[in-house]
N, C-alpha and C positions, 0 to 999 in steps of 0.2 A: 751594615745591616740594612735590610730592605724595610719598606714601610708596612710590614705585616703588623698585626695588632701589637701595640706598644707594650713592651714587657716591663716588669717591675723588678728592681734589684734593691736589696737591703744590705747595707754594710754595718756590721756590728763592730764598734770601736771607732772612735772619732779622732784618733791620733794621726800622725803624718802618713802612715801606710794606708789607713782607712780613708783619709781624705783624698789621697792620690787615686785610689781605686774608685772612689765616688765620682771624682771629676772625670776620669776616663770613661766610666760607664755612662755617665750623663752625656758625654760627648758622642758616644756610640748610639744614643737614642733611647736608653733606658730611663724610666722614671726611677729616681734614686732617693732613698731615705737613709740617713745615718743615725744610728742609735748609740749613744755614749752613756756608759753607766755613771760617770761623774756628774754630780748635780750642778757643777760650775764649769765654765770654760777651762780647758787644760792649761797647765803651766809646766815648764820643763824643769823646775826646781834647780836651776843653775847648770843644767847639763849642756855641754858643748858637743858639736857634731862635726866630724871631718866630712867635707863636701866631696862626694863622688858623683860621677855623671848622672847616675840614676836618681840620686837624691834630689837634684834640682832640674831634672829633665822637663818637668811640667813647666817650670818658669822659662827654661831655655827655648822651649817650643811654643810658648804662648806669651812671649814678651822679650825674647832675645837676651843677649849678654847683659844688658842693663838690668833686666829683671833679676838675674842671678846675683849681680853685684849689690842689689838693694837688700839682700838678705844674708850677705856673707862678707868676710874679710879674709886677708891672706897673709902668707909668709913665704920667704924665698930660701930658707936654709933648713936642713936637717942637722941637728946639733946634739951632741952628747956632752954632758958636763961631768967632770971629775969631782972628787970629794971636796976640793976647795974652790969650786966654781971654775976651775980651769977647763977650757974647751979641749976635749980629748979627741973629738971627731967633728968635722964640719964639711958639708958638701952642699952645693946648690940643689935645691929641691923645692919646687913650687907646689903649694897646696892652698886650698881655700877652706875656711872654717865658718860655721854658722852656729847659732844657738838653737836649741830645740824650740824655744818659745818664738823666736823670730820667724822660723820657717813654718811652724804650725799656724801662726796668725796669718801669714801670707796665703797659705793654702785655704784656710777657713774663709778669708776674705773673698777668694775666688769662688768657692762653693756657695757661700751665703749661709744664713742661719735659719731660713724658712723651713728647710727639711733636715735640719741638724738638731736632733732631739737629745737634750740632756736629761740625766736622772732616770734613764731607762736601762735596767739590768736584765739581760736575757737569762731565763732560768731553764728553758727547755727548747728542744728543736726536734721536729718530726717532719717527714715528707711523704708525699704520695707521688703518683706518676705526673701529676699536673703542676704541683707547687710545693713549696716549703712553708711550714707553719712555725713561727717563733712565739713562745710564751714568755711573758715578762713578769717580774715579781709584782708589778703594779696591777696585774690582772689583764693587762693589754694583750691582745693577740694580733699578729700581723702575718699576712701571706705574701709570698713573692716567688717569682720565677727563678731567681738566683739569690743566694745568700753568701756573702763573703765575710768570714770571721777574720777581722783584723784587730782582735782584742788583746794582743800582747802576750807576754810571757805567762800570765796567769789565765789564759784563755778559757772561757766557759765552753766555747765550741770544741776545743781540743779535749776538754775533760768529758764532754758528753759523747763525742764521737770516738775518742781513743782513750778510754779511762785507764788503760794499762800504762800509758806513757807518763813518766814523771821526770821532773828536772833532776839533773845530775850535778852535784856540787863539785867544783873544780879543786877545792882545797884553799882558796884564797878569796878575799873580798876586795872591792874597789872603793876606796874613800874618794869622794868627789867634792869639788868646791870651786868657787870663782872669786876673784878679787879684782876690783877696778884697777886698771893699770896705772891710773893716776895716784894710787895709794901705795905703790911699791917704791923701793929705793931706786935711785938712778942706775946703780950697778945691776940690780935684778932686771930692770926694764931693758937695759942695753942687751942683756943676754937673751931675753925671752920674747921681746916684742915682735921680732921678725923671724921667728924660728918655730919649727916643730921640734921640741926639745925633750930629751930623755936623760934620766940619771938612773944608774943601776947599782945595786949592792947585793951581797949574798941573800937570796930569798926574798928580794923585793925589787920593784922598779916603779918609777913615776914617769908619766907622760904629761907634757905641758904645751899649750898653744893658745893664741889669742882668739877670741870670739866676739861677736857683736855685744855691745854693752847692754845693760838691763833696760836702758831707754832706747835701744836700737842703734846706738852710736857705732860707726864703722871706721872712723878716722883714728889714727894713732893718738892716744891720750884719752879717747872717749870709750874705749873698748874694755872688756874684761879679759883677765888671764885665767884660763881654765886648766884644771889638772885632774888626773885620775891617778891615785897612788894605790898600788896593789900590795896587799899584805896577807901573809899566810895566817889562817885561823883554822884550827882543827875542827872537823865536823863533829857534832855532838853537843854536849853541854856548853862548851866555850862559845860556839857559834850561836846556839840558841839564846844564850844570855846576851850576846852582843846585838842580836836581831830582835830583842824585846824593847819596845819603845818606852818613853817616859810614862805612858798611860798604863803600861803593863801588858800591851797587846803584842803578840808575835807578828813580825813583819818579814815573811820569808822572801820577799822580792826586793824591798827597799825600805830603809828606815829614813823617813823624810827629814829635810832640814828643820831644826828646832825640836825634833823628837828623839834624837840620839841621846842616850844617857850621858850626863856630864862627865862621869868618870872615864868613859871611853874617849870622849873628846880630849880630856886632860892627858890621857895616856898617849893619844895620837900626837899631840903637840910636843910632849916630852920626847917621843920617838923621833919626830921630825928634826929636832935639834941635834939628836945623836946620830941619826942615820943618813940624813939627806945633805946634799950640798947647800950652802947658805941661800942661794936664790930659790931653790925648790922649797926649802924649809920656810922661807919667808912667806910664800904663797899659803902654805898650810897654816902658819901661825896667824896670818891676817884674815883667814876665813872665819866669818862670824858663826856660820852654822854649817859645818861640813855634814855630809850625809853618806850613808853606806849602802852599797849594792853588792850582795853576794854574787860571785861570778859563776854562772850556771851554763850548762849545756842541755839542749833539748833536741832530740832527733825523733822524727815521726816516720812511720812506714808508708803513710798515705797523706795526701793533701786534698784529694777530690773525693766527694761522697755524693754521687748523683748530681743534685743541683746545688750542693753546698761545697765550699772550699775554705781552706785555711791559708792565710798569707802572713808573711813577716814572722815575728816572734811567736805568733799563734801556732806556727808550724815548727820551723827550725829556729832555735835561739842559740847564737854562737857567742863565744867570749869576745870582748870588744877589741882584741888585739889587731884585727884587720880593719877596724873602724867601718864595718860593713853592715851593721844592723839595720839602720834606716835605709841604706842603699838597697839592701836585699828586699825589704818590704816594698819599696817603690818598684824594684825590678819585677817582683811577683805580679804587681798590679799592671805594669806595662805589658808583660807577657800574657796576662789574662785578657787584656783588651785586644792584643794581636790575635789570640786564639778565637775569641768571639767574632772578630771581624772576618777571619778566615772561614769560620763555620757559619757565616751569615746569620749570627745570632742564635744558633742552635746551642743551647746551654750545655746539654748533656755531651754532645760531640766536642764542644770547645774544651770542657774540663778534662775530658779524656785525652785530648791532644796536648793540653797544657801541663798536665801533672808530671810526666816522666822527666822533662828537662828541669823542672823546679826541684824535684827530689835529688837529681844529680848535682845541681848547684849547691843545695843545702848540705849534702853529705861531703862534698868537696871542701866547702867552707869550714865545716866542723873539724875536718881532719887537719886543715892548715892552721886554724887558730889553736888547736890542741898542741901542735908542734911549736908554734910561737910561744905559747904559755910555758911549755917545757923549757925552752931556752932562756926565757926571761925570768921566770918565777921559780922553777924547780931546780934545774941544773945550773942556773946563773952563769951561762957561758955564751950569752948573746954577743955577737960580733957586730958592731955598728955598720961595717961594710957589707954584711950579708944581706943581699937584696931580698931574700926569701922572708925577711922579717919586716918588710915594708907593707904599708897599707894597701888595700885594694880588694874589692868584692870578687873579681874574677882572677886575681893573681897579684903578685907584687907590682905596685905602681899602676894598677889598672882600676 
């Protein structure tokens, strides 16, 4: 960008995608503010993340390999377990993993807290030829040359700009949890500590891998073992009942740790003993507060609206099977920065250039994770050797 009159950008949503966008826009020369609706700094609630290049590109380009290693840990095997913990498939496969919390904290440390505003929920958005106006529930109003909605799967921006778009339920939920690897048996630790591990059964599958410990520990013995266990739940009353928390509130996106009704946790543990290999069952049984996320798909016909855009899950939300959600949000932000640089800071021209490629990537990802879900969770015919079932934002192992 040239040194024309300094422009202002607002990022709505202070999670990983929003912070990546904010850092890149600031680097381009924008005055940037981030508005996050949570009144407190965000926590990942035990969620693990598979590291893909876009996820940690900020660290790689602003601190090198050592910076990436400070927020992640790794494994060297792709492994499938049979019913009695026998290894039915094993191949060399190097991946790195991080925790949501570790990466968020590192990005926030780089952006700083002076222009990171908590407890600010956007209620409305309008724009004219010159700028965008945001209205907040607190009565606050802000104007900016560019507004990026990075406010996740329940995005206010998407609801205001595309009210006809609604999440589509996949037919199954993901139960998530983490366990300190120091607390599992030697047998379970030997099977899981250096692997991206799967176990499958008719109508269900579980994915397991190590992530940084709750205190940031990265060495073997100080990390957590993370899992996502996918289980079919019929849409309608059964799902609504499961997604009602202990306070009686409906939670259509996630029932947080400690808020899942005890009877569902009890049923989960009983099912783990019956359906999962012992190592996988041990992780579920040792999780103090498992939580639930319904697996949803969201597809949007547009991502750019004049001076406003949607990125990450605010636009396309894809099932987690490709482990690409955080990577796609970061990729959207990097592509936006490239378009703004190419357009010399002309926001309208940049968003027009940026949108087609992002729509194409979102649609491609949705199609691929739908196929992965069909093989793993519906038809139950997933072949461990099938490379099309591997992680990757842009394709298997990418």
